[in-house]
C-alpha positions, 0 to 999 in steps of 0.5 A, a space after each residue: 832751207 839753209 845753205 852756206 857756200 864755203 871756200 870761195 878762192 874768189 867770191 866775185 860778189 859785184 856789190 856796188 850802188 844799186 844802179 847800172 855800172 859804168 865808166 871805172 865801176 864796170 871794172 870792179 868785181 868787189 871781190 871776197 878772197 876766201 868767201 862765203 855766202 849765207 843763203 835762207 830760202 830764195 834769197 842771200 842772208 849774209 856774204 863774207 869771209 867764211 871764217 865769218 860766215 861759219 861763225 855766224 850762220 847755221 845751216 842745213 847744208 854745206 857746199 864747199 867750194 874748195 877755192 873755186 870762184 863763186 860768181 852771180 849767175 849769168 843773165 842773158 838779155 837777148 835771145 830768140 830760142 823758140 824755132 823749129 829748124 837750125 840753119 847750118 846751111 846758111 852758115 856754109 853760105 856765109 863761108 863761101 863769100 854770101 852776105 847776112 843781107 844777100 841770104 835774107 833778101 834771096 829768101 833766107 834768114 828769119 824767113 826761112 824760119 816762119 814756115 814751119 814755126 806757124 806749122 809747129 804747135 805749141 808742144 813741138 815748139 815747148 819741146 825743142 826750145 825747152 832742151 835748148 834752154 836746158 843747155 843755156 842752164 848747163 852753161 850758167 845762165 840763170 836768168 834769160 830774156 826770150 822774143 818771139 818773132 819766127 812767126 809773124 802773124 797774129 796767131 803764131 807770135 801769140 803761139 810763141 809768146 805762149 811758149 815762152 810763158 810756159 817755159 818760164 813757169 815749168 823751167 827752174 829760171 826766170 825767162 822774160 818775154 819779149 814781142 818782136 813781131 816786126 822782126 821782118 816782113 812776111 813774105 806774104 807782105 813783101 810788097 805791100 809793107 804798110 799793110 803788115 804795120 797796121 796788121 802789128 798796130 790793130 791786130 798784134 800788139 792789142 792782142 798781145 797786150 790784152 793776154 798779158 804775154 809780154 813786157 817788152 816789144 822790139 823792133 830790127 831797125 835796120 835799112 833792109 827791115 825797118 827804117 828809122 820812120 817805120 820803127 819810131 811809129 811801131 815804137 811809139 804804137 807799142 809805147 801807147 799800148 804799155 810795152 816797154 821798148 827794146 830795140 835791134 839797133 845799128 847792126 849793120 849800117 850806121 841809119 840812126 837806131 841808136 839816136 832813136 832808142 834814145 830818143 824813145 827811152 828805149 831800156 836796152 839798144 841792141 848790136 851796135 856794131 855801126 853806132 855812130 859817135 853821135 848815136 853812143 853819146 845820144 845813148 850815154 845822155 839818155 841812159 840806154 843800156 848798150 847790149 852788145 852781141 859779139 857772138 853775131 858778128 863772130 858767126 857772121 864772119 864779120 869784123 864790125 864788132 860794137 865799139 865796147 872801149 868808146 861807149 864804155 869811155 863815154 858812160 854808157 852802160 854796156 850789158 852782154 848777150 848771147 842773141 842765141 838764134 837759128 840764123 846768124 848766132 847759134 851760141 848758147 854759151 855767155 862763156 863764150 861770149 865773155 872770151 868774144 868781149 874781151 878779145 875782140 871788143 877790148 873789154 877788161 875781163 871784169 868789164 865783161 862779167 860786170 856786162 853779163 850779171 849785173 848790167 845785163 839785169 838792169 837791162 832787164 829791169 831787174 836789177 835790185 833781185 838779180 845780177 850781184 851776190 848781195 843780201 836780199 837778192 836772189 840766191 842765183 849762184 854759180 860755182 865754177 871750177 877755175 882759179 881765178 876770174 881771169 881764167 874766165 875768158 882764157 879757157 873757152 871751147 869748154 864749160 868751166 860752170 860746176 854747179 848752177 844754183 837758182 832761187 836758192 836750189 842747185 839745179 844743175 850740177 857737173 
């Protein structure tokens, strides 16, 4: 089917170089006033003014954007949507003064999600996760990365990744799988961490690779979980098996996670709320994308937001993600993340949109296919009920999305 989207008050194309946007390029949205997009099948056929597109392209269907904002679909490159129980009790514990690390050390946090995931069937996990991802779609997410990491046994990690594969097959968006068996140490290996690391190397990672269930391997690098030495060892093992690397790095303490991500050539280093100046420079030099998660800091009631301005000024490519999970950030809206990025990390609106679309796409190595409205790319498009792109972070707490289009098909409409 051929579709024309016409009369966009602002068409946010993000047309630009075929690479991540850094420095001043991150602040350029390539806007076409009174813009239009021609779609043929799943791909973008042409982009221009409404007058140009209507004069040169025929269609089976015309969608009138009615002077609203039209932009690329959001790409969410860091999520944990496959779990059973929510953990709102921990939210209240934090309100009363307990820290994330305190809760984790007392048996809460990630460990508190493990038992239910291990006991749940694939069908139960699928049903719960499907509902969550459909809400993410309604908020404008057209591509997301999804991690395992709440099973922490070979059987349950495989189960989670099979659920993620089924979600990708059945839902209308792209869902990219990441293995995260090194999310925490399960309680049965609390005092024998080396044995769990052996299981990761000898059992989990080889089986995940054998069944081709994940593109990436991620790890929670923090002093109370996997230290630098353990992280280097595990990630090198993953690389030897053919996994590409992502990292939870320097979220709480500056222990050298950013530097390790640079050393190992990670595609993305995430969180980075405590990244050092040396770590930021290392990311820039190595070309590692910094995926920032301001929703987590907000939910934890902390003030240590990642230094996005310093990173951008240092030439680091910045992406944004929700970190949607049952504990530290139960947020399914990239729109709210953009608001936080602007208010708390002092990113410009344009930089935050860039970080949520084209840079996020490159953090999943998909920038040649998604993240901008350019000829030949997937027609992943949002029609936003807004007078201008600057309205997006300004009007927070409700959904600005009117229409979600994925691969040239309307998959959600308000």
